[in-house]
ZAMARGU-4260 file (C-alpha; in steps of 0.2 Angstrom, whole numbers, plus 5000, padded with zeros to 4 digits):
<rodrens>
0) 5037/4862/5070 | 5035/4852/5088 | 5049/4836/5089 | 5041/4830/5104 | 5022/4830/5112
5) 5019/4824/5129 | 5003/4821/5136 | 4998/4832/5149 | 4988/4818/5159 | 5004/4809/5161
10) 5019/4821/5162 | 5020/4837/5173 | 5028/4852/5168 | 5040/4851/5183 | 5048/4836/5179
15) 5051/4842/5160 | 5058/4858/5165 | 5072/4847/5177 | 5077/4838/5161 | 5077/4852/5151
20) 5089/4858/5164 | 5100/4842/5163 | 5099/4844/5145 | 5105/4862/5143 | 5123/4859/5137
25) 5117/4846/5124 | 5102/4857/5116 | 5089/4869/5118 | 5073/4865/5122 | 5058/4877/5123
30) 5042/4872/5130 | 5024/4877/5124 | 5006/4871/5128 | 4989/4868/5120 | 4974/4859/5130
35) 4981/4841/5129 | 5000/4843/5127 | 5016/4851/5132 | 5025/4856/5114 | 5043/4853/5115
40) 5055/4859/5102 | 5074/4855/5101 | 5087/4865/5093 | 5106/4869/5092 | 5108/4852/5096
45) 5127/4846/5099 | 5122/4828/5092 | 5110/4822/5081 | 5093/4829/5084 | 5084/4812/5083
50) 5093/4803/5094 | 5095/4819/5106 | 5075/4820/5106 | 5074/4799/5110 | 5086/4803/5123
55) 5076/4817/5132 | 5063/4806/5132 | 5071/4791/5140 | 5079/4801/5152 | 5063/4810/5157
60) 5054/4793/5159 | 5069/4787/5170 | 5069/4801/5179 | 5049/4801/5182 | 5052/4782/5190
65) 5067/4786/5201 | 5057/4800/5208 | 5042/4788/5211 | 5029/4801/5206 | 5021/4807/5187
</rodrens>
């Protein structure tokens, strides 16, 4: 089961990997892909998994906006 699907037309893997590294003390994130999506699965979350996934997505969006690129 995937916890977060990110559209490949919007998100690049490089940015996702940066945020995975930032979150490594909070959870384990594995990334797979299909033709349309990056499929992220979260495990070993220190805090509530649902909240962690939402915070991850928010952090990713903020990171992309701060870098000025997608």
